[in-house]
N, C-alpha and C positions, 0 to 999 in steps of 0.2 A: 536612664527612661524604662518605663514598662511599656512593653508590646503587647499587642494582644497576646493569648497564649491559654492552652489547654495543660495542666501540669497534673503530675501522678507523682507517687514515691520514685517510679521508674524512669523516668522521661519526661519530656517536655514538647509540644507541640508549637510551633511559631509562625508565622506567614513565611513566604519566602521571599516575598518581597524586601529588602532593606527599607527602613523606612525613610524618609524625608521630611523634613523639615528646615525653613530658611533658619531657625535657631542654632541648627546644627552645624555650621557652613565655618570652616575652623579647626572643627573639632574631628578627631579620630578616636574609634572607635576601638577599645582595648581589651574585650573579653565580653563575657556574663558573668551573672551570678546564680549561684546552686544555694539555694536555702536546704537546710533539714534540722532533724532534731538530732542527731548523733556527730560526734567529731569522727571522720573516718582516717586521717594522718595519711591518705594516699588518695591518689586520683581512681576514683572507681572507674569499670568497663563502661558504665551506664555515660558518666562523663566524658569521658575517651571518644565513646560511639557518637554524643553529641556534637561533641568539638570537632570530628569527623566530617558530620553531616555539614556544619555551618561551612567548615575550609571548603568540602566538595562543592556548595552552593552559593560561596559568594569567592570570586576571585580575588576580590583585594585582600581576604583573610589570609594570614601566611602562619606560620606554628613556631617561627620566631618574635612576634608579636604579640599576639593574641591569646589573653589566661583564663583562666577558670578561676573563680574566687568562689571558694565555700566559704557559705559562711551558715556557723552549726549552733542554733538557740539550744544549749544544754542547760539544765536545771540551775539555777544561778548564775548564769555567765554567758558568754556570748566567744564564739571561735572562730576566727579567719583564718585560712590560709588557702595560699592561692598556688596553681600548678601549670604548667605549659608542656601540651602536647609536645613532644619533639618529631623529629620527620621518621625516625622509625617507627614510633608509635603510631602516625598517621597512616603508615603505609602497609603495616601490619594491621591496623583496623580497618583499614580498606578494603585490602585484601580478606580478611579475616570479618564479616559483618556477625556474625553470632561464635565469637569467641570461646573457646575454653575458658573457667574463670581463672584457673592454674594459668595460665598461656600469658595472659596479659601483667606484667611484671612491672616495677619500677622504673628498670631502662627505658620502657618505653614515653617517658614523662620526666618532667625536671619541676623541683620546685622554682616559685617567684619569687620575689622579693615583695615584702609589702611594706609599706612607709605610710605611717599613719600621723596626720599633722591637722592642726585647728588652724593653719594657714590658709587652706583652700575651701572655699566656699561651692557651694555647688546647687542645684535646682532641680527638680525633677519635670520629666516631659512624658504625656500619657498621650494615646490615643486622641484625635479632634472629637471623637464622640466620647471622649472621658471611659468608655469600658476597654477593660483589660485582660479581666478574667472571664473567658467563655467556659469554665469547667462547667458550669450549669447550663449553659446555651446548646451545646455544641461541639463534636468534635470537627466533623466537615466543613464546617465555617472558617477556622483559623488559615489552614494551611495557604488559600488562595485569596486571604482578604487583602484588597486595596485600602491603605490608610496612610495618616501623617501625623504627625507628631503637634503638640502643642505645648508651651509651657503650663504646669499644674499641678496640684497636688493629686495622687490617685487617690481614688476610694477605697473604700476597705475591700478585704479580700468577700465579704460576704454582704456587701452593699446591695440594694433591691432594685439596683440598674443591670448588675451581674446576675440577677435570676426573674426574670419577668415570667415564666411560666411559673414559678412559685407562685407569686402573686394573683396570675390570671386565675390558677384553681380557688386558691381562696374567695374569690369574687363570685366565680363560676359555683364553687360549694355553697357559699351563702345565697344566692342567688335561689340555687337550686331548693335550701333549706325553708325560703321563703314562701315558694309554690306549695 
């Protein structure tokens, strides 16, 4: 599922509310996906801090069940790696929200097993207004956003529904030129 979000190289902002949908009944959230342009070969501090934030905000999240899946789009390939922040890592990041990069070691996380199979079929779920990318709309709107999910294919990152202010500027500039 793609939830409403504002992302950057260093982090992501998503709503505090966990998504609701009749289509989620019987499913369990297993973690989140972080896409990047390079393979890291380790859990990054930013990913650990994001996982700590999720654990703090969602009592149903646990360090032993929920993973971070890193999908790296490297030139000519795709690389997958999965990590689980362990209890020591969670406690460390909870106590040190701005840690020294050298202090966050591989002792604070474990590699998680990945199994790829053709046997499992899936589907996408997106917010009921079909807008998931708020990067062009604004940061403040996402944190407290209330939304439900519906099954649908997600719109592309640069889709016009994600950039209404760009199109309003185009219209205003065209109207100004006509005057």
